[in-house]
C-alpha positions in Angstrom: 23.0 98.0 -91.3 24.0 97.0 -87.8 22.6 99.1 -85.0 26.0 98.7 -83.2 28.1 100.0 -86.1 29.4 103.6 -85.9 28.8 105.6 -89.0 31.8 105.7 -91.4 31.4 109.5 -91.8 33.2 110.0 -88.5 30.3 111.6 -86.6 30.6 109.2 -83.7 26.9 108.4 -84.1 25.6 104.9 -84.9 25.2 104.4 -88.7 21.4 103.8 -88.4 21.0 107.1 -86.6 23.3 109.1 -88.9 23.9 108.5 -92.6 22.0 105.3 -92.6 18.7 107.2 -92.4 19.6 109.1 -95.6 20.7 105.9 -97.4 17.4 104.3 -96.4 15.4 107.2 -98.1 15.2 110.2 -95.8 16.2 113.4 -97.7 19.3 115.1 -96.4 18.5 118.6 -95.1 22.0 120.1 -96.0 24.6 119.5 -98.6 27.0 118.5 -95.8 24.6 115.7 -94.7 24.4 114.5 -98.3 28.2 114.6 -98.6 28.7 112.6 -95.4 26.1 110.0 -96.5 27.7 109.7 -99.9 31.1 109.1 -98.3 29.3 106.4 -96.1 27.8 104.9 -99.3 31.3 104.6 -100.8 32.5 103.0 -97.5 29.7 100.4 -97.5 29.7 100.0 -101.3 26.1 101.2 -101.9 26.4 102.2 -105.6 22.6 102.6 -106.0 22.5 105.4 -103.4 25.6 107.1 -104.9 24.0 107.2 -108.4 20.6 108.3 -107.0 22.1 111.3 -105.2 24.2 112.3 -108.3 22.6 115.0 -110.4 21.2 113.8 -113.7 23.3 116.3 -115.7 26.6 114.8 -114.5 25.7 111.3 -113.3 27.8 108.5 -114.8 26.0 105.4 -116.1 27.9 103.2 -113.6 30.7 103.6 -111.1 34.1 102.0 -111.4 34.3 99.2 -108.9 37.5 99.3 -106.9 38.7 97.8 -103.7 39.1 101.0 -101.8 38.9 100.8 -98.1 37.7 104.1 -96.8 39.5 105.3 -93.7 38.2 108.7 -92.7 36.4 111.8 -93.7 37.2 115.4 -92.7 34.8 118.2 -93.7 37.0 121.3 -94.3 34.2 123.7 -95.1 30.4 123.8 -95.9 29.1 126.9 -97.5 25.5 127.5 -98.4 25.7 129.9 -101.4 21.9 130.4 -101.7 18.7 128.4 -101.3 19.6 125.9 -104.1 23.4 125.8 -104.2 26.1 124.8 -101.7 29.8 123.8 -101.6 31.4 121.2 -99.4 35.2 121.0 -99.2 36.4 117.6 -97.8 39.3 115.3 -97.4 38.7 111.6 -97.6 41.4 109.0 -96.8 41.4 105.5 -98.3 43.6 102.6 -99.2 43.9 100.4 -102.3 46.0 97.3 -102.2 47.7 98.6 -99.0 48.7 101.9 -100.5 47.2 105.1 -98.8 45.6 107.9 -100.7 44.0 111.2 -99.9 41.1 112.8 -101.9 40.8 116.5 -101.4 37.8 117.9 -103.3 35.6 121.0 -103.4 32.1 119.6 -104.3 29.2 121.5 -105.8 25.6 120.6 -104.7 22.2 121.6 -106.0 18.8 121.5 -104.3 16.0 120.4 -106.7 12.6 118.8 -106.1 13.1 118.8 -102.3 16.5 117.0 -102.4 20.2 117.8 -102.5 22.2 116.3 -105.3 26.0 116.1 -105.9 26.7 118.0 -109.1 30.5 117.9 -109.5 33.8 118.5 -107.8 37.2 120.0 -108.3 40.3 118.2 -106.9 42.6 120.2 -104.7 
């Protein structure tokens, strides 16, 4: 990861000082931090991190590889439901073969063994 690259999550902070530290192994302290780092992992095509942060109960064996170019992330809402559950609503923009798409999802996160995990999401 280049020290000069801004984080794809849109924080305005350098990647190594933002989502890069979570992708490198630091535990995200909130579900929103995990959501942002997962978006970044999609943007930089880090399948290992995406699978490692996906809850075992819902984790796929592998991810479909596509040629999506991720363009931006907007966090609509982050709600801590209790000590071990949180919801993050987000909108992610991307392009595939020059065509623009928008992913609007309400994602469920669980906190287990000192780490947040993505559980599942509902498309809006």
